[in-house]
C-alpha positions in Angstrom: 0.0 0.0 0.0 1.0 3.6 -0.4 1.8 5.5 2.7 2.7 9.1 3.4 4.3 10.6 6.5 4.2 14.4 6.7 6.4 16.3 9.0 7.9 19.8 9.7 4.9 21.7 10.9 4.9 23.8 13.9 4.0 27.2 15.4 5.4 30.3 13.6 4.8 34.0 13.7 3.3 35.8 10.7 6.0 36.4 8.1 7.9 33.3 9.3 8.9 30.2 7.3 8.6 26.5 7.6 9.6 23.6 5.4 7.3 20.6 5.3 8.4 17.1 4.3 6.4 14.2 2.8 8.1 10.8 2.9 6.4 8.2 0.7 6.5 4.5 0.7 4.8 2.0 -1.5 5.2 4.2 -4.6 8.0 6.0 -6.4 7.1 9.7 -6.4 9.0 10.7 -9.5 6.6 8.5 -11.5 3.6 10.6 -10.5 2.4 14.1 -9.8 2.5 14.8 -6.1 0.4 17.5 -4.3 0.2 19.2 -1.0 -3.2 19.8 0.4 -4.4 21.6 3.6 -7.4 21.6 5.8 -8.1 24.7 7.9 -10.4 24.5 11.0 -14.0 24.1 9.9 -13.2 23.9 6.2 -12.7 21.2 3.6 -9.4 19.9 2.5 -8.1 21.9 -0.5 -5.3 21.7 -3.0 -2.3 23.9 -2.3 0.5 22.9 -4.7 1.4 20.3 -7.3 4.7 19.0 -8.7 4.6 16.8 -11.8 6.9 13.9 -12.7 8.7 16.4 -14.9 9.2 18.9 -12.0 6.7 21.4 -13.4 4.7 23.1 -10.6 1.4 24.6 -9.8 0.2 26.8 -6.9 -3.2 28.1 -5.9 -3.4 31.9 -6.0 -3.3 32.3 -2.3 0.2 30.7 -1.9 1.8 31.5 -5.2 5.0 33.5 -4.7 5.2 32.4 -1.1 5.3 28.6 -1.2 7.6 26.3 -3.2 7.1 22.6 -3.8 10.0 20.4 -4.6 11.0 16.7 -4.8 14.1 14.7 -4.0 13.9 11.6 -6.1 16.7 9.9 -4.2 14.9 10.3 -0.9 11.4 9.7 -2.4 10.3 12.8 -0.6 8.4 15.9 -1.5 8.8 19.2 0.3 6.9 22.4 0.7 8.9 25.5 1.6 6.5 28.1 3.1 7.7 31.7 3.4 5.9 34.9 4.4 3.4 32.8 6.3 0.0 34.3 7.1 -2.5 33.4 9.8 -4.8 32.1 7.1 -2.2 29.5 6.2 -3.0 27.8 9.5 -4.1 24.2 8.7 -3.2 20.6 8.8 -1.1 19.9 5.7 -1.2 16.6 3.8 0.5 15.2 0.7 -0.8 12.7 -1.8 -0.6 11.7 -5.4 -2.6 13.6 -8.0 -5.1 12.8 -9.2 -5.2 9.2 -7.9 -5.0 10.0 -4.2 -4.4 6.5 -3.0 -4.4 7.4 0.7 -3.9 10.1 3.3 -1.4 10.3 6.1 -1.9 12.0 9.4 -0.8 15.4 8.1 1.3 18.0 9.9 -0.1 20.9 11.8 0.9 24.4 10.8 -0.1 27.3 13.1 0.7 30.9 12.2 0.0 33.2 15.1 1.6 36.0 17.0 
């Protein structure tokens, strides 16, 4: 089975930075598009960023210019570098394959607050 382990979340002040990691097992990430999603309190899980097998990227408007998605094929790991964080970025962040979404990990909590 495919499993994802997200890590790197935490509490940061507005304007701060975090780098999230997504370690995958049961699949080779460089064969697929991989995406980061987030779920804010009281809201649905939504797409944040995507990296394709060819390393092309996509970002939703709310994070474009602030977040960077990347992948390390040797480590079978996808990252999300988050800069200039805002309180509205507060959410549990998840990774998954797109569009197949074979499973969800536990996610990692990001809290942006003064």
